[in-house]
C-alpha positions in Angstrom: -0.1 0.0 -0.1 1.2 3.3 -0.9 0.8 6.9 1.1 1.2 10.3 -0.4 0.9 12.7 2.4 0.6 15.3 -0.4 0.7 18.9 1.6 -1.0 17.6 4.7 1.0 18.6 7.9 2.8 16.1 10.7 -0.4 17.5 12.8 -3.2 16.6 10.1 -1.2 13.1 9.9 -1.2 12.3 13.3 -4.9 13.5 13.8 -6.0 11.3 10.8 -3.9 8.4 12.5 -6.4 8.9 15.8 -9.2 9.2 14.1 -9.1 6.0 12.8 -7.4 4.2 15.3 -10.4 5.1 17.9 -13.2 3.1 16.2 -10.8 0.2 16.3 -10.4 0.1 19.7 -13.5 0.9 20.2 -14.5 -2.4 18.6 -11.7 -4.4 20.0 -13.7 -3.9 22.9 -17.0 -4.4 22.0 -16.0 -7.9 20.7 -14.8 -8.5 24.8 -18.3 -7.3 25.4 -20.1 -9.4 23.3 -18.6 -12.7 24.4 -19.4 -11.5 28.3 -23.2 -10.7 26.6 -22.9 -6.9 27.7 -24.0 -6.6 24.1 -26.5 -8.0 22.3 -25.6 -7.3 18.4 -22.5 -6.3 17.0 -21.6 -4.6 13.3 -18.0 -4.8 12.7 -16.7 -1.8 10.8 -13.0 -3.8 11.0 -11.0 -3.3 7.8 -13.2 -0.4 6.6 -12.1 2.3 9.0 -10.3 4.4 6.6 -13.8 5.1 5.0 -15.5 6.2 7.7 -13.1 8.3 9.3 -12.1 10.2 6.1 -15.0 11.0 4.5 -16.3 12.6 7.8 -12.9 14.3 7.7 -13.6 16.3 4.9 -17.1 17.3 6.0 -17.4 20.5 8.3 -19.8 19.5 11.2 -22.6 21.3 9.3 -22.7 18.9 6.3 -25.0 15.9 6.8 -23.6 12.2 7.0 -25.6 9.0 6.4 -23.9 6.2 7.3 -24.5 2.5 7.2 -24.6 0.0 10.3 -20.9 -0.3 10.3 -19.6 2.9 10.2 -18.2 3.7 13.8 -15.9 5.9 12.4 -18.5 8.5 11.3 -19.8 8.8 14.9 -16.2 8.9 17.0 -15.1 11.1 14.1 -18.6 13.7 14.8 -16.9 13.2 18.6 -20.1 11.8 19.7 -19.7 11.4 23.9 -18.7 7.4 23.6 -21.3 7.3 26.9 -24.0 8.1 24.6 -23.0 5.6 22.0 -22.3 3.1 25.0 -25.8 3.5 26.0 -27.4 3.1 22.6 -25.9 0.3 22.2 -27.4 -0.9 25.2 -30.5 0.4 24.8 -30.6 3.3 27.7 -32.1 6.4 28.2 -28.8 8.7 27.2 -28.6 7.0 23.8 -29.8 8.1 20.8 -33.2 5.8 20.6 -34.9 5.5 24.0 -34.0 1.8 23.9 -36.4 1.8 21.2 -33.8 0.6 18.0 -30.8 -1.0 18.1 -26.5 -0.2 17.3 -26.4 2.3 14.7 -30.6 2.5 13.7 -30.8 6.0 14.6 -29.9 9.8 13.5 -28.7 12.7 15.5 -29.5 16.6 14.5 -26.6 17.7 17.3 -24.5 15.9 15.2 -25.8 16.5 11.8 -26.5 12.2 11.0 -28.9 11.0 9.6 -28.8 6.8 10.2 -30.0 4.0 8.6 -33.3 1.7 8.5 -32.8 -1.9 7.6 -34.3 -1.4 4.1 -30.7 0.3 3.4 -32.1 2.0 0.1 -34.4 4.8 1.4 -31.4 6.9 2.8 -30.0 7.1 -0.3 -33.0 9.3 -1.2 -32.8 11.2 2.2 -29.5 12.3 1.4 -31.1 14.1 -2.2 -33.9 15.7 -0.1 -31.2 17.1 2.4 -28.8 18.1 -1.0 -31.8 19.7 -2.4 -32.3 21.8 0.5 -28.6 23.1 0.9 -28.7 23.6 -3.1 -31.9 25.7 -2.5 -29.9 27.7 0.3 -27.1 27.5 -2.1 -25.1 27.2 1.3 -22.2 25.2 -0.6 -22.7 22.2 1.3 -22.0 18.8 0.7 -23.6 15.6 1.3 -22.6 12.2 1.9 -24.1 9.1 1.9 -22.9 5.7 2.9 -24.1 2.2 1.3 -22.8 -1.3 0.7 -22.2 -2.8 -2.8 -25.4 -5.3 -1.4 -28.0 -2.4 -1.7 -26.7 -1.2 -5.2 -29.1 -3.8 -6.2 -32.2 -2.0 -4.7 -34.4 -0.1 -7.0 -33.9 2.6 -4.4 -30.5 2.9 -5.3 -31.0 3.8 -8.8 -33.8 6.1 -8.4 -31.7 8.1 -5.8 -28.8 8.1 -8.3 -31.5 9.2 -11.1 -32.9 11.8 -9.0 -29.7 13.5 -8.1 -28.3 13.4 -11.6 -31.5 15.4 -12.9 -31.5 17.6 -10.2 -27.5 18.4 -9.9 -27.5 17.8 -6.4 -24.2 18.0 -4.4 -24.2 14.2 -3.0 -21.3 11.8 -2.3 -23.0 8.6 -3.3 -20.2 6.3 -1.0 -20.1 2.5 -1.8 -17.9 0.4 0.4 -17.8 -2.8 -2.0 -16.6 -4.7 1.2 -16.9 -8.1 -0.9 -19.8 -10.0 0.7 -23.6 -9.0 1.3 -24.3 -10.7 4.3 -23.1 -14.0 2.8 -23.2 -13.4 -1.0 -20.3 -12.6 -2.6 -20.1 -9.7 -5.5 -20.2 -12.1 -8.4 -23.5 -13.1 -7.3 -24.8 -9.3 -7.0 -24.2 -8.1 -10.0 -22.6 -8.8 -13.5 -20.7 -5.3 -14.3 -17.0 -5.2 -13.3 -17.0 -2.0 -11.1 -20.1 -0.6 -9.5 -18.6 2.8 -10.8 -19.5 2.1 -14.1 -23.4 2.6 -13.1 -22.3 6.5 -12.6 -22.0 6.4 -16.6 -25.8 4.9 -17.2 -26.8 8.3 -15.1 -24.6 10.5 -16.5 -23.1 11.4 -13.4 -19.0 11.3 -12.6 -17.7 8.3 -10.6 -14.4 7.2 -9.1 -12.7 3.9 -7.5 -10.6 4.4 -4.9 -8.8 2.5 -2.0 -11.0 1.7 0.7 -8.0 1.2 3.0 -5.7 4.0 2.4 -6.8 7.1 5.0 -5.0 9.2 2.7 -6.0 8.1 -0.7 -9.6 8.6 0.7 -8.8 12.4 2.8 -7.2 13.6 -0.4 -9.2 12.6 -3.3 -12.8 13.4 -1.6 -11.2 16.9 -0.1 -10.9 17.8 -3.9 -13.5 16.5 -5.0 -15.9 18.6 -2.4 -14.2 22.0 -3.3 -15.1 21.1 -6.8 -18.7 19.8 -6.1 -18.9 23.1 -3.9 -18.1 25.5 -7.4 -20.0 23.1 -9.3 -23.0 21.4 -7.4 -23.4 17.6 -9.0 -23.4 14.1 -7.8 -20.5 12.1 -7.5 -20.5 8.2 -7.0 -17.8 7.0 -5.5 -17.0 2.9 -5.1 -14.4 2.2 -2.3 -12.8 -0.8 -2.2 -12.4 -2.8 1.0 -13.1 -6.3 2.9 -15.4 -7.0 5.9 -13.3 -8.7 8.1 -15.5 -10.1 10.5 -19.3 -11.4 9.7 -21.9 -9.5 8.6 -22.8 -9.4 11.9 -20.5 -11.0 15.2 -23.4 -14.4 15.2 -22.8 -15.2 11.5 -18.8 -15.4 11.1 -17.3 -15.7 8.0 -16.9 -19.2 7.7 -18.1 -18.8 3.7 -14.9 -16.9 3.1 -11.9 -18.3 1.4 -8.5 -18.0 3.9 -6.3 -16.9 1.2 -8.9 -14.1 0.9 -9.2 -13.4 4.0 -5.2 -13.4 4.6 -4.9 -11.3 1.5 -6.9 -8.1 3.1 -5.7 -9.0 6.4 -2.3 -7.7 5.0 -4.1 -4.4 3.8 -5.4 -3.4 7.1 -5.8 0.1 7.1 -4.7 1.0 10.5 -1.8 -1.0 10.3 -0.3 0.1 7.3 -1.1 3.9 8.0 0.6 3.1 11.7 3.5 1.6 10.1 3.6 4.6 7.2 4.0 7.2 10.2 6.7 5.7 11.8 8.8 5.3 8.6 8.3 8.7 7.9 9.1 9.6 11.4 5.9 11.2 12.5 4.7 8.8 14.7 7.0 6.9 17.2 6.3 3.8 19.5 6.1 5.9 22.6 3.6 8.1 21.2 1.3 5.4 19.4 1.5 3.5 22.8 0.3 6.8 24.3 -2.6 7.2 22.0 -3.5 3.6 22.7 -3.7 4.0 26.5 -5.4 7.5 26.1 -8.2 6.0 23.8 -8.5 3.3 26.2 -8.8 4.9 29.5 -12.0 6.8 27.2 -13.4 3.8 26.5 -13.7 2.5 30.2 -14.5 5.7 31.3 -17.1 6.0 29.6 -18.5 2.5 29.5 -18.8 2.9 33.3 -21.0 5.8 33.1 -23.1 3.9 30.2 -23.1 0.7 33.1 -23.7 2.9 35.7 -27.2 4.2 34.1 -30.2 2.3 35.4 -32.1 0.5 32.5 -35.2 2.0 31.1 -38.5 1.5 32.7 -41.4 0.9 30.4 -44.5 3.1 30.4 -47.8 3.0 28.1 -47.7 7.0 28.1 -43.8 7.3 27.4 -44.0 5.4 24.5 -47.3 6.3 22.9 -46.6 9.9 23.7 -43.7 9.3 20.6 -45.2 7.9 17.7 -46.1 11.4 16.8 -44.0 14.7 16.6 -46.4 17.2 19.8 -48.0 19.6 17.8 -50.7 22.3 18.6 -53.2 22.9 16.4 -53.1 26.3 15.0 -56.9 27.5 14.8 -57.7 29.9 11.6 -60.6 30.7 11.3 -62.5 31.5 8.3 -63.6 35.3 7.6 -67.5 35.8 5.9 -66.2 36.0 2.2 -67.0 32.8 0.4 -66.7 31.3 -3.6 -69.1 28.5 -4.5 -66.3 26.0 -5.9 -65.5 22.9 -6.7 -63.8 20.3 -4.8 -60.6 20.3 -6.8 -60.8 24.2 -6.6 -60.6 23.7 -2.8 -57.5 21.6 -3.1 -56.1 24.0 -5.6 -56.5 27.1 -3.3 -54.9 25.3 0.0 -51.6 24.3 -2.0 -51.5 28.0 -3.4 -52.3 29.7 -0.3 -49.9 27.2 2.0 -47.2 27.7 -0.4 -47.2 31.2 0.6 -47.5 30.6 3.9 -45.2 28.6 3.9 -41.7 29.7 1.7 -39.9 26.6 2.9 -42.7 24.2 1.2 -41.5 22.0 -1.4 -44.5 20.3 -4.1 -43.0 17.3 -6.3 -44.8 14.6 -8.2 -44.9 13.4 -11.7 -45.6 16.2 -14.5 -46.7 18.8 -11.3 -44.9 21.6 -13.1 -45.6 23.4 -16.5 -48.2 20.6 -17.3 -49.9 21.0 -13.9 -50.7 17.2 -12.9 -52.6 15.2 -14.0 -55.8 16.7 -12.9 -54.7 20.1 -13.2 -54.0 21.1 -10.0 -50.9 22.6 -10.0 -51.4 24.4 -13.4 -49.8 27.7 -13.2 -47.8 27.2 -10.1 -44.5 27.1 -12.1 -45.3 30.8 -13.3 -45.9 31.9 -9.7 -43.7 30.0 -7.3 -41.0 29.0 -9.7 -39.1 25.4 -10.7 -37.4 25.2 -7.3 -40.3 25.0 -5.5 -42.9 23.1 -7.6 -40.8 20.4 -9.3 -41.3 17.4 -12.0 -39.8 14.4 -10.5 -38.8 11.1 -12.6 -41.4 8.0 -12.3 -39.5 7.0 -9.0 -42.2 7.2 -6.2 -40.0 5.4 -3.4 -37.2 7.7 -3.9 -39.4 10.5 -4.1 -40.5 10.0 -0.7 -37.5 9.9 0.7 -36.0 12.7 -0.9 -39.3 14.7 1.3 -38.1 13.0 4.5 -34.5 14.5 3.5 -36.1 18.2 2.6 -37.7 17.4 6.1 -34.4 16.9 7.7 -33.0 19.8 6.2 -35.6 22.1 7.5 -38.2 22.6 5.0 -41.8 21.3 4.4 -42.7 18.5 1.6 -45.8 17.3 -0.2 -45.3 15.0 -2.6 -48.3 14.2 -5.0 -49.0 10.6 -6.3 -50.2 10.8 -9.4 -52.9 8.1 -8.7 -53.4 6.5 -4.9 -52.7 3.5 -6.7 -49.2 4.2 -7.5 -48.3 4.8 -4.0 -47.3 0.8 -3.6 -43.9 1.9 -5.1 -43.3 4.2 -2.3 -44.9 1.8 0.3 -41.6 1.3 2.1 -40.2 4.8 3.0 -44.0 5.7 3.8 -44.5 3.0 6.5 -40.9 2.3 7.3 -39.4 5.8 7.4 -41.9 8.7 7.6 -43.8 6.7 10.3 -41.7 5.1 12.7 -38.6 8.3 12.2 -40.3 10.4 15.2 -40.5 7.5 17.8 -37.3 5.5 16.8 -35.3 9.2 17.4 -37.4 12.1 17.7 -37.1 13.1 14.0 -40.1 14.8 12.4 -41.3 14.1 9.1 -43.1 17.0 7.8 -44.3 15.5 4.7 -47.8 15.2 3.4 -48.3 13.1 0.5 -51.2 13.7 -1.6 -53.5 10.4 -2.9 -56.0 11.1 -5.9 -58.3 8.1 -4.8 -61.4 6.3 -5.6 -64.0 4.6 -8.2 -66.8 5.6 -10.0 -64.8 6.9 -13.0 -64.1 3.4 -14.7 -60.7 3.8 -14.5 -59.6 0.0 -13.8 -57.6 -1.8 -11.3 -54.6 0.6 -11.2 -55.9 4.1 -10.9 -59.6 3.6 -8.9 -58.4 2.1 -5.7 -59.1 3.7 -2.3 -56.6 1.9 -0.1 -56.3 4.1 3.0 -56.4 0.8 5.3 -52.9 0.3 4.1 -51.9 3.2 6.2 -54.5 3.4 8.6 -52.8 0.3 10.0 -49.6 2.0 10.5 -48.5 4.0 13.8 -46.7 7.4 13.1 -48.9 8.0 10.1 -52.0 10.7 9.7 -54.6 9.7 7.3 -57.1 12.2 6.3 -60.1 11.9 3.8 -62.4 14.7 2.9 -65.6 14.9 1.5 -66.4 18.5 0.8 -64.9 21.5 -0.6 -65.1 23.3 2.8 -63.2 20.7 4.9 -60.5 19.8 1.6 -59.0 23.1 2.0 -59.3 23.0 5.5 -57.7 19.8 6.7 -55.2 20.4 3.8 -53.9 23.5 5.3 -53.7 21.6 9.1 -52.3 18.9 7.2 -49.0 20.9 5.5 -48.8 22.7 9.1 -48.7 19.7 11.1 -45.0 18.2 11.1 -46.2 14.5 11.3 -46.6 12.5 7.9 -49.8 12.8 6.6 -51.3 10.7 4.0 -54.2 13.3 2.3 -57.1 11.1 0.3 -58.9 12.9 -2.3 -61.5 11.2 -4.2 -61.4 11.9 -7.9 -65.4 11.4 -8.2 -65.6 14.4 -6.3 -63.3 17.0 -7.7 -65.2 18.3 -10.1 -68.7 17.0 -9.2 -69.0 18.8 -5.6 -69.7 22.0 -5.4 -69.7 24.6 -2.3 -69.3 27.7 -0.7 -66.1 28.0 0.8 -64.0 31.0 2.3 -61.4 32.9 0.4 -59.0 33.1 2.8 -57.0 31.3 4.4 -58.1 28.8 7.2 -57.6 25.7 9.2 -59.8 22.4 10.6 -57.8 20.3 13.2 -57.3 16.6 12.3 -58.7 14.1 14.3 -62.7 15.8 14.4 -65.5 14.1 12.7 -68.3 16.1 11.2 -72.1 15.5 12.3 -73.8 16.5 8.9 -77.5 15.0 10.3 -79.0 14.1 13.1 -81.6 11.6 14.2 -82.2 8.9 17.1 -82.8 5.8 15.3 -79.3 4.8 13.9 -75.5 6.3 13.3 -74.3 5.8 9.7 -70.2 6.6 9.5 -69.2 7.2 6.4 -66.0 9.3 4.4 -65.0 10.2 1.0 -67.5 9.2 -2.0 -69.6 7.3 1.0 -70.7 10.4 2.5 -72.4 11.9 -0.6 -73.9 8.4 -1.5 -75.6 7.7 2.1 -76.7 11.6 1.5 -78.5 10.6 -1.3 -79.9 7.6 0.2 -81.4 9.6 3.2 -82.8 11.9 1.1 -84.3 8.9 -0.9 -86.2 7.9 2.3 -86.5 11.2 4.4 -88.5 9.3 7.3 -85.2 7.8 8.5 -83.8 9.3 11.8 -80.3 9.1 11.3 -76.9 10.7 12.6 -74.8 10.6 9.2 -70.6 11.3 10.8 -68.3 12.2 8.0 -64.9 11.1 9.7 -63.1 13.5 7.7 -59.9 12.1 9.6 -59.1 8.2 9.8 -56.0 8.3 11.7 -56.3 9.7 14.6 -59.9 8.9 14.7 -62.7 10.9 16.6 -64.0 7.7 18.9 -65.6 10.6 21.2 -67.9 11.5 18.3 -68.8 7.6 16.9 -69.7 6.8 20.6 -71.6 9.2 22.0 -73.6 8.7 18.7 -74.1 5.5 18.8 -74.9 5.2 22.5 -77.8 7.5 21.5 -79.3 5.8 18.5 -78.4 2.0 19.4 -77.8 1.0 16.1 -74.4 1.5 14.1 -74.1 0.9 10.2 -70.4 2.0 8.2 -69.9 2.8 4.8 -66.7 2.5 3.2 -65.5 1.9 -0.7 -62.6 -0.3 0.1 -63.0 -3.8 0.1 -64.5 -5.2 3.0 -62.1 -7.1 4.6 -59.1 -5.5 6.7 -60.8 -2.5 5.9 -61.3 0.6 8.9 -64.8 -0.4 9.1 -63.9 -3.6 10.7 -61.9 -1.7 13.1 -64.6 0.8 13.9 -67.3 -2.0 14.4 -64.6 -3.7 16.9 -64.1 -0.5 18.7 -68.1 -0.2 18.9 -68.6 -3.6 20.3 -65.8 -3.0 22.9 -66.9 0.5 24.1 -71.2 0.9 23.6 -71.8 -2.7 23.5 -74.5 -2.3 26.3 -75.7 0.3 24.0 -76.6 -1.8 21.1 -79.9 -2.8 19.7 -78.6 -4.6 16.9 -75.5 -5.8 15.0 -73.0 -3.3 13.9 -72.9 -3.4 9.9 -70.1 -2.9 7.7 -71.4 -2.0 3.8 -68.3 -2.4 1.6 -67.2 -3.2 -2.1 -66.7 -6.8 -3.3 -64.2 -9.0 -2.5 -61.9 -8.2 -5.5 -60.0 -5.7 -7.6 -61.8 -3.5 -9.0 -63.1 -3.6 -12.4 -63.1 -1.4 -15.6 -66.7 -1.7 -17.2 -69.2 0.1 -15.8 -71.7 -2.8 -14.9 -69.0 -4.2 -13.2 -67.7 -1.5 -11.7 -71.2 -0.2 -10.7 -71.5 -3.9 -9.2 -68.3 -3.6 -7.2 -69.2 -0.6 -5.3 -71.4 -0.6 -2.6 -73.4 2.1 -3.8 -76.4 0.0 -5.0 -76.7 -2.5 -1.7 -76.4 0.4 0.9 -80.1 1.2 1.1 -80.9 -2.7 1.9 -78.4 -2.8 4.2 -79.2 0.3 6.3 -83.2 -0.6 6.0 -82.6 -4.6 7.3 -80.8 -3.0 10.4 -83.4 -0.4 11.1 -85.6 -3.3 11.0 -83.9 -5.7 13.2 
């Protein structure tokens, strides 16, 4: 291994040595603690320290870095107090996740580190969002994100690189090519010669770097950073290295040929750099021993602090309070001036006024810029707000959602428009595993609204007509809003954008141009989690949302003698249990009306809640009315049969007669 010091001073050379020595000595201590049963799991970065340290060393403390689970050198180079890391690994309160997630699955805004989730790929998109925020501010900051050679096979990798290339985002994409994805060797993971070659397909500059040579890593990245500051662009960097221990300690390395282990052992980044410094007279044996003693003392001292910390005592309140970021709804009441507009106009009006209200709000989606979106809701927005804030995206829902999370991390608000709610399936992972869990895991908000044009009745077939709210009402950490009227749509969307928690905002396409209402022209908000009582009666409670509210009103208008409470839920998560229970206790009967298919829909949960909380008040079974248990078809006759609209009246009358 050949080292070139370039123009680095002796002190800089020694500083880099201390930086790669520290994670090595911590790891050696951790391996002892694992054998003693004092640490539950460990992902070793032994042999890869030069990459984590070199990357982090060239970044300013204000620049974000997104590491993986074997990048201890990132955390130590950012000088995180060791007792906090040790507490994190022991699941104690002084760690970063309050015992809710393990090892390196955490982030910290204090140190500008954004940790991974086990699905790996989404963090690449987060880096895009962070870099986009930096570029919009023109602050010359660079973002570095790590991944392994295994994760380069994930769709998120390709989506994130494509977005970064198209938008010219200043991101260093770091691939640690360490030979194996758990036990799968590289020749079974990809067919190209080098992973850096993949950059060419995205029009992206790429480099191959010796990941075990700290001076090569530091020098090349320092120069690249300076260039990226002057000419913002993404760079793909493949670091050749090797994982000297198992994927995690329990898995071992028996699948690795001995000669390969010996070859890479001779390339040890710490030992070789130490020998080089001694050869050129910058490091002495005595000074090396001093560094070892100082770091080992720091490790032992901080371990004692972590060991002395009591175990976490769980409470129901503590766990549930952290699922969402605390937020006090800001009530903004409308004035008396109103205009009779359509549902779609109310959505457009909300977006327009919210973009003026929040200068840090970015809207992203397919064809939403000059074209104005599939439904023309953002038509004209580019002329008013500019393309920096109204952004066409490639067709890559997963990375776009992750990018929205990155914007949130770096001080922005984001709205993602799914062209159709059906297409959210390709962005499902970052919504339910990243946005939903971030605040609970490590206290980081996800200030993202995902707009979901949904629903049947337009003969659009199985891929453009689903109402898939139940995919998300099940996931703690998400809020789900589903208005039925223009007035509610505007006020609830404004409130959703204000809320720092992730919101899935469902907009029924059939209502876009068919429902009119007087809507205040000025900005106003409606609190999430509050249902609306549209009609009052003593005989039965009808619970509906979205298009079924209008279908229920049709039925009641056709049968004026039915004395019914009609509840429009408006928000599905959080659910307004208070309004539901009060009504059912009054009427004694309940029927829940949803457009989604029956099994597993939110109607099932509402039914169970009513049975649990209102059983003694019931005078009949709780009924659910929903669409057929099939995908939604295209032909009108089949779609009419699929939807519950023609079955509701009979079910309602049967329950009244029970």
